[in-house]
C-alpha positions as CSV (number, residue, x, y, z in Angstrom):
1,X,61.4,95.3,58.9
2,X,63.5,98.4,57.9
3,X,65.9,98.3,55.1
4,X,69.5,97.7,56.1
5,X,72.1,100.4,55.2
6,X,75.9,100.5,54.9
7,X,77.7,103.9,54.8
8,X,81.3,104.4,53.7
9,X,83.0,107.7,54.3
10,X,85.4,109.2,51.7
11,X,84.3,106.6,49.1
12,X,84.2,108.3,45.8
13,X,87.6,106.8,44.9
14,X,90.4,104.5,46.0
15,X,90.0,102.1,48.9
16,X,86.7,103.6,49.9
17,X,85.2,103.0,46.4
18,X,86.6,99.5,46.4
19,X,84.8,98.8,49.8
20,X,81.6,100.1,48.3
21,X,82.0,97.9,45.3
22,X,82.5,94.9,47.5
23,X,79.5,95.8,49.7
24,X,77.3,96.2,46.6
25,X,78.0,92.6,45.8
26,X,77.6,91.1,49.3
27,X,75.5,93.4,51.6
28,X,71.8,92.8,51.7
29,X,70.7,96.4,51.8
30,X,71.4,99.9,50.5
31,X,75.0,101.0,50.2
32,X,76.0,104.6,50.3
33,X,78.9,106.4,48.8
34,X,79.7,109.6,50.7
35,X,82.1,112.3,49.7
36,X,82.6,116.1,50.1
37,X,82.0,116.8,46.5
38,X,78.5,115.9,45.2
39,X,79.6,115.7,41.6
40,X,82.4,113.3,42.2
41,X,80.3,111.2,44.5
42,X,77.6,110.8,41.9
43,X,80.2,110.1,39.2
44,X,81.5,107.3,41.4
45,X,77.9,105.9,41.8
46,X,77.5,106.1,38.0
47,X,80.7,104.2,37.4
48,X,79.4,101.3,39.6
49,X,76.1,101.4,37.8
50,X,77.9,100.9,34.5
51,X,79.1,97.6,36.0
52,X,75.7,96.6,37.1
53,X,76.1,97.6,40.8
54,X,73.8,99.9,42.7
55,X,75.1,102.4,45.2
56,X,73.4,105.5,46.5
57,X,75.1,108.9,47.3
58,X,74.8,111.3,50.2
59,X,77.0,114.3,50.7
60,X,79.3,114.1,53.8
61,X,82.3,116.3,54.6
62,X,83.7,114.9,57.8
63,X,85.6,118.1,58.4
64,X,82.3,120.0,58.5
65,X,80.4,119.3,61.7
66,X,77.1,120.6,60.2
67,X,77.5,118.1,57.4
68,X,78.2,115.2,59.8
69,X,75.1,116.1,61.9
70,X,73.0,116.4,58.7
71,X,74.1,113.0,57.5
72,X,73.5,111.3,60.8
73,X,70.0,112.8,60.9
74,X,69.3,111.7,57.3
75,X,70.2,108.1,58.0
76,X,68.3,108.1,61.3
77,X,65.2,109.5,59.7
78,X,65.3,107.3,56.5
79,X,66.6,104.0,57.9
80,X,66.2,104.3,61.7
81,X,70.0,104.3,61.9
82,X,72.9,102.5,60.2
83,X,73.8,98.9,60.1
84,X,77.4,99.3,58.8
85,X,79.6,102.4,59.1
86,X,83.1,102.3,57.5
87,X,85.2,105.3,58.5
88,X,87.5,105.4,55.5
89,X,87.9,109.2,54.9
90,X,91.3,110.4,55.5
91,X,94.3,112.4,54.2
92,X,98.0,111.6,53.8
93,X,100.7,114.0,52.5
94,X,103.2,112.5,50.2
95,X,106.8,112.1,51.4
96,X,107.9,114.6,48.7
97,X,105.4,117.3,49.8
98,X,107.1,120.5,50.9
99,X,104.2,121.7,53.0
100,X,105.6,122.7,56.5
101,X,105.3,119.9,59.0
102,X,103.2,122.0,61.4
103,X,100.6,122.5,58.6
104,X,100.7,118.8,57.8
105,X,100.2,117.9,61.4
106,X,97.3,120.3,61.8
107,X,95.5,119.2,58.6
108,X,96.2,115.5,59.0
109,X,95.1,115.3,62.7
110,X,92.0,117.4,61.9
111,X,90.8,115.0,59.4
112,X,92.1,111.6,60.4
113,X,91.5,111.9,64.1
114,X,89.3,114.8,65.2
115,X,86.9,114.7,62.2
116,X,86.6,110.9,62.4
117,X,85.9,111.3,66.2
118,X,83.1,113.7,65.3
119,X,81.6,111.1,62.9
120,X,81.8,108.5,65.7
121,X,80.2,110.9,68.2
122,X,77.2,111.5,66.0
123,X,76.8,108.1,64.3
124,X,77.5,105.6,67.2
125,X,74.2,106.5,68.9
126,X,72.3,105.5,65.7
127,X,74.2,102.2,65.0
128,X,71.5,99.6,65.1
129,X,71.6,96.5,67.4
130,X,74.1,94.1,65.9
131,X,75.6,96.8,63.6
132,X,79.2,97.1,62.7
133,X,81.6,100.1,62.8
134,X,84.9,99.7,61.0
135,X,87.7,102.4,61.4
136,X,90.3,102.2,58.7
137,X,93.6,102.6,60.4
138,X,97.2,101.7,59.3
139,X,100.2,99.7,60.4
140,X,102.0,103.1,60.3
141,X,100.1,103.9,63.5
142,X,101.8,101.0,65.2
143,X,105.2,102.1,63.8
144,X,104.5,105.7,65.1
145,X,103.6,104.3,68.5
146,X,106.8,102.4,68.8
147,X,108.8,105.6,68.1
148,X,107.0,107.6,70.8
149,X,108.7,108.2,74.2
150,X,108.2,105.6,76.9
151,X,105.8,107.9,78.8
152,X,103.6,108.5,75.7
153,X,103.6,104.8,74.9
154,X,102.5,104.0,78.4
155,X,99.5,106.4,78.2
156,X,98.5,105.5,74.7
157,X,98.6,101.8,75.6
158,X,96.9,102.3,78.9
159,X,93.5,100.6,79.4
160,X,92.2,103.7,81.3
161,X,93.1,106.4,78.9
162,X,90.0,108.5,78.4
163,X,88.7,109.9,75.1
164,X,89.2,113.4,76.4
165,X,92.8,112.6,77.4
166,X,93.5,111.0,74.0
167,X,92.1,114.1,72.2
168,X,94.3,116.3,74.4
169,X,97.4,114.2,73.5
170,X,96.6,114.5,69.8
171,X,96.2,118.2,70.2
172,X,99.5,118.4,72.1
173,X,101.2,116.8,69.1
174,X,99.7,119.4,66.8
175,X,100.6,122.3,69.1
176,X,104.1,121.1,69.7
177,X,104.7,120.8,66.0
178,X,103.9,124.5,65.5
179,X,107.0,125.3,67.5
180,X,109.1,122.4,66.2
181,X,109.1,120.9,69.7
182,X,107.1,117.7,69.0
183,X,110.1,115.4,69.0
184,X,111.4,116.9,72.3
185,X,107.9,116.2,73.7
186,X,108.3,112.5,72.7
187,X,106.5,112.4,69.4
188,X,107.8,111.0,66.1
189,X,108.2,113.0,62.9
190,X,105.0,111.5,61.2
191,X,101.7,113.3,61.2
192,X,99.9,110.5,59.4
193,X,101.4,107.9,61.8
194,X,100.3,109.8,64.9
195,X,96.8,110.3,63.5
196,X,96.4,106.6,63.0
197,X,97.8,105.8,66.4
198,X,95.1,108.1,67.8
199,X,92.4,106.5,65.7
200,X,93.4,103.0,66.8
201,X,93.4,103.9,70.4
202,X,90.0,105.5,70.0
203,X,88.8,102.3,68.4
204,X,89.6,100.3,71.5
205,X,87.8,102.7,74.0
206,X,85.3,100.5,75.9
207,X,83.5,103.4,77.6
208,X,80.4,103.2,75.5
209,X,79.8,99.5,76.3
210,X,80.1,98.3,72.7
211,X,81.8,95.0,71.9
212,X,85.2,95.5,70.2
213,X,87.0,93.1,67.9
214,X,90.2,95.1,67.0
215,X,92.2,93.5,64.2
216,X,94.5,94.1,61.3
217,X,94.2,93.3,57.6
218,X,97.6,93.2,56.0
219,X,97.6,93.3,52.2
220,X,99.9,90.9,50.5
221,X,101.2,89.9,54.0
222,X,104.9,89.5,53.8
223,X,107.2,88.9,56.7
224,X,108.2,92.5,57.0
225,X,104.6,93.6,57.5
226,X,103.7,90.7,59.8
227,X,106.5,92.0,62.1
228,X,104.3,95.1,62.6
229,X,101.8,92.9,64.5
230,X,104.2,92.5,67.4
231,X,104.7,96.2,68.0
232,X,101.5,96.7,70.1
233,X,99.8,93.7,71.7
234,X,96.9,95.9,72.9
235,X,95.7,96.5,69.4
236,X,95.6,92.9,68.4
237,X,92.8,90.4,69.2
238,X,92.1,89.0,65.8
239,X,94.5,89.7,63.0
240,X,93.4,89.1,59.4
241,X,96.1,88.3,56.9
242,X,95.2,88.5,53.2
243,X,97.0,86.7,50.4
244,X,96.2,85.3,47.0
245,X,97.5,81.8,47.6
246,X,98.7,79.2,50.2
247,X,101.4,81.4,51.8
248,X,98.6,83.2,53.6
249,X,97.7,80.0,55.4
250,X,101.3,79.3,56.2
251,X,101.7,82.8,57.7
252,X,98.8,82.1,60.0
253,X,100.3,78.9,61.2
254,X,103.6,80.7,61.9
255,X,101.9,83.5,63.8
256,X,99.9,81.0,65.8
257,X,103.1,79.4,67.0
258,X,104.3,82.8,68.1
259,X,101.1,83.4,70.1
260,X,99.3,85.8,67.8
261,X,95.7,84.9,67.0
262,X,95.2,85.2,63.3
263,X,92.8,84.3,60.6
264,X,93.3,84.3,56.8
265,X,91.0,85.5,54.1
266,X,91.8,85.4,50.4
267,X,91.6,88.9,49.0
268,X,92.3,89.7,45.3
269,X,92.1,93.3,44.1
270,X,92.8,93.7,40.4
271,X,94.8,96.6,39.0
272,X,91.7,98.6,38.3
273,X,90.5,98.0,42.0
274,X,87.3,96.7,40.6
275,X,87.0,93.2,42.0
276,X,87.3,92.1,45.6
277,X,86.5,88.4,46.2
């Protein structure tokens, strides 16, 4: 029997590294940190080793198609494919950033949507039977969708929107932002939000015949965030609420009464983002 393997993109720091840390303690197989910079990736692996955890490293820049292809070939040759793929790599400009919006739109969509799409294109064929693919999206995507024009919302929510059409819509947003016409075309003023809308829609595409279980994990799930669940019913089949105590369970009961299927899982991340349990 071949060794199982889990791969997390953009995982030399932050949420990605926390996911790797959790997998190291729970996943029965090899766990890989991937990052653009080899030095930073290996430093991250060393930091886990100092805590008694074993993670391997493989270079992967999702914005470099040759890097994506090389990584997919590596995991296919060494492991016969992948058992778990977590698409975590992404970029978000800070609200105070003065970079022109057109540049933000181009850079953000290139990474968060188009590059992640490339990863899916090359890795989905090597996902083993019974494997899992997790695309890390955001409630900001649901917010952005709710601020799109009715026509755009209809297409993005449509069950028959194709991957090519979706890519064309994402490119339209980028192109319109270059002439400051994106809002006139029905798009909101949020590059990150639009990128996550696109990723979420891509995650619900049934064309490859794989089973989908879309869902949401809301950290420290307060009422204001739970309201985000009701913005787009298409995206919600199972919703995971995380909390450190009983309010998580009471939130589940309340959402069940409102017709939203939810589950709760206790999740505690300490201030150093070292422990997930």
